[in-house]
N, C-alpha and C positions, 0 to 999 in steps of 0.2 A: 504494500500500499504506499510505502514511502517513495518508490521509484517513479510512479506517475506524477507525484507532486514536485519533483525536481526536474521533469522534462522528459524522463525516458518514455518512448512510445508516442510522443507527440512530435509529428512531422514538422510543425512550425518552430520547434525549440532546437536552438543549435548546441553543439557539443560543449562550446565555451559557457554558455548559460547554465546548462546542467551542472558542469564542473564547478562553476563559480558558486552556484546554489549549495552544492555538497561541501565545499571548502568552508563557506560562511557558517553552514549548519554546524559543521565539525568544530570550527574555530570557536563559536559561541559557546558550544558545550565544554570546551576545555577552560575557557574562561570563567564559565559558572562553576566548574570543578574546583578551580583554584580559589575563587572568591568564597565559595562555601567552606572550603577547608580553612581558609584564613579567619573567617568570622566565627565559624562553629566548631572547628577542629578540637579546641581545648575543652569543649563541653561534652564531647561524645563519650569519654570514659565515664564521666559523672552521670549521664542520662543515657547509658546505652540501650536500655530497655526502650525508651521513648524514641530514639533514633533508629532502632531497628524496625519498630512498628512503622515510624515515618518512611523509611526507605521502602517497605512493602506497599505503603499506600500510594506513595508518588510513583512507584513502578506500575502500579495497576492504573493510576491516572494516565501516565503516558500512553499505555497500551489502548486505552478507552479513547484518548484523543486521535491516536494513529487510525483506529478503526472508524470513528466518525468523519475523520478527514475525507473519506471516500465520497461523502455526500455533499461536502463543502465546494464552493466554486473554486476553480483552479488557482486564481490569484491569491486566495487566502491559505492554500495548503502550505507553502513554504513558511509562513509565519506560524502555523501550528506545528510544524516539524522543528522550528527553532524552539518552541516551548518544550516539545518532548525531549529535545536534545538537553536542554537545561534540566529537565526532570531526571533523565537518566544520569546525568553528572551528579545531581544530588544523591541518587541511588547508589552509585559507585563509591562515594565518599562516605556516606551515612552508613550503607550496608557493610562495606567492607571494615571499616573502623569499629563499628559497634560488635561485628562478629569477632574481631580480634580481641576486644575487651571481654566478651563472653567466653572466648576460648582460654584466655588466661585465668578467668575465674573457675573454670571447669577443669583446668590442669592442675589438680590437687597434688599430683606427684611430680610436679615440675616436668610434665611431658605434653607441653603445648603442641609439639609437632604431631604427636600420636593422636591427640584429640582433633586437630585440624584435618588430618588425613582421614579419620573416621567420619568427620563432619562432611568432608567433601565426597567421600564415597556414599554416604547416605543421601546426599543431595543429588549425586549422579543416578542412584537407584531410583529415587522418586522421579526424577526427569525422564528416565527410561520408561518407567511404568506410565507417566503422563502421555509419552509418545504412542504407546500402545493403546491406551484408553481413547486418545484422540483420533487414532486411525480408524476405530470402529464408531466413534461418536459423529465423525465428520460425514460419514455415509448416511447416517440417519437424519442429520439436522441441516446439511448443506443446502438442500432443496428448498428450505423455508426461511425467509429472513426473520420471522418472528421466533421460530425455534433457535436459530443461530444466537439472536439477540438475548433471548431467555437463558439459554445455556451459558453464554458468556457472563451474564449478570449473576447467575447462580454460583458459578465457579469463582468468580471474582470475590463475591461476598463471603464465599466459603474459605478463600485464601486469607482475607483480612481477618475473619473470625478466628481461624486456626492459629494464625500468627499472634493475635491479641492474647489467646488462651496460653500460647507457648511462652510468651515474655511475662505473662502474669505469673506463670509457674516457676519462674527463675528466682531463687532465693539467695541475694547478694548479702555476704556477711562483713562487707566493708562499707563505709558510710560515704554517702554524699550529702549535701546540705539538706535536701528534701527529707531524706530518712533521719537525719539528725533532729530535724524540727519536729517530726512525729514522736520520735524516741523521747525527746526532752519533755514535750508537752504531756506525754502519758505518764512520764516519771514524776513531774510535778503534781499531776492530779492524783496519782495512785501510790507513788513511792516505789513502783515496780519497774523493772526492765523488761521491755517487749521482747519476746523471742524473735528469732530471725525470720521465721515464717509469718508471724503476726505483723511485723514491721513492714515486710514486703508486700503484704496484702493491702497495706494502707497506702503504698506509694502509687500515685497516678502515672499512667503510662501513655496517655493521650495527650492531656494537656499539662502545661508546666504548673508546678505549685508555687504560690506566692505567699510570702509572709507579711508581717506588718511593716517591715523595712526592707530596703534593698541591701543586699550583702555583697560586698566586693572583696575578693581575696587576692591578696599579692600586689596591691596597688601602691603608688608612690605615697609616701608620708607627707601629710600637710600640716604645717604648725599650727594653723587655726582649728584643728580638730581636737576634740576632747579625749583624752586618754582613759579609757574604761577599764582595761585589764592588760596585764603584762607578765610574761613568764620568760624563760631562758631561750625561747624560740621566735618570739615576736610580740606584738602588741595589738590590742583592738581599740580603735577610735571611733568617735561618733561625730558626724557633721550633719545637723537637721535630722532628716529622716533616712539617713544612710548610714550603714555601719561598714567599717573598713578594717580587714585583717592584714596587718603589715608583718612580714617575715624577714627575720635576720638571715644573714648568708648561710649559715650552717644549721638550719633549723631541724628539728627531729620530729618525726611522725607522731609520736606519743604526745608531745608538747602541742603540735598542731591540732590534735583532737580537742585539747583544753582550750585553745584560742576559739575554735569554732563553737564549742560548747557556751564559752563565755558570751560570745557574740549572740547566740540564740537567747541566752538568759537576759541579756540586756534587751533584746528585741521584745521579749515578754515583759519588760519593766521590772525585772528582778535584778538587783545589784549582784553581779557575779564576784564571789570571793574565792580565794585559792582553796579553802577548805570545802566549799560547795563543789567546785570543779574536781577536786582530788577524790572526794567521796563518789562522785558520779563516774569517775574514770575507773575506780577500783571495781564498782559493780559491773560496768560495761565490759570491761576487759575479760570478764569470766564468760562472756557469751559471744563477743565479737572481736574481729580481728582490727585492732586500732593501729597496728604497724603500718597497715596499708590504708590508703584512703583515696576517694574520688572527689576532693574538694576543688580540683582545677585551678590551682593558682597560675597567676601570670608570672612572667620572668622577672617582675620588679622585686628588689629586695632593699631593705633599709639597714643601715648601720646602727650598732647599740648605742652609739653616742648620739643619735639624732633624738 
């Protein structure tokens, strides 16, 4: 369906125009890939579930646009293919990077290559079964536009639903800011630490979760910010309705946990003290791995003398 849109089969189209359309489409896709990686790359580890589902949704959106482009006027088709090229660029970055994050999570014995090989083999098998099924289905539905459309809609919906169930079943035992917010909210209300399974059930996988304040991790220090909390790895400051976590050069993951915890306590208008943070840390590390985290800091670091 793509080739007619770029001039293939059209006697009035020149080879130069067809080639130019293809180059522009491919170039725009590469620019979209680089742009998406630049602006969203540091967030994919932290929200790998959401980005995995986003990749599947955008992939199905691109397929849908390619299918409906067949009924659009010829002048509009190149623009549709530009959009689908951008969509697949997002799929490549979001899907590939989120898969890597999930592979690292599942490689409990430091066997990421083995997990990746099995994952790709499973995907190849599913693709092979899909080819066999499509061979028989196409003979049944190809003669009817209504049947073809209904079949595509059903399988696309099943694809999204199955992927939603899959990412919901993933239980991450490391923290991102969203999971930390839910954990501390429950701890403040009940005095108990949520289990890994219960915490992951609370985490949204479609829409982003927002708290009362914006939290920025690893930003440059500003002298007009109010210092809320400090430990050996960094400090927490507040400026109006924004909270900033500033990291020292050689910060430790265990102390990083304390900084984020202090930030969320401040977000809930509770003054974080070293005793509160240390008590929480002792309880949490019995259940969770706080030596690793998905807080997605930027590259900025501050000196201890600042």
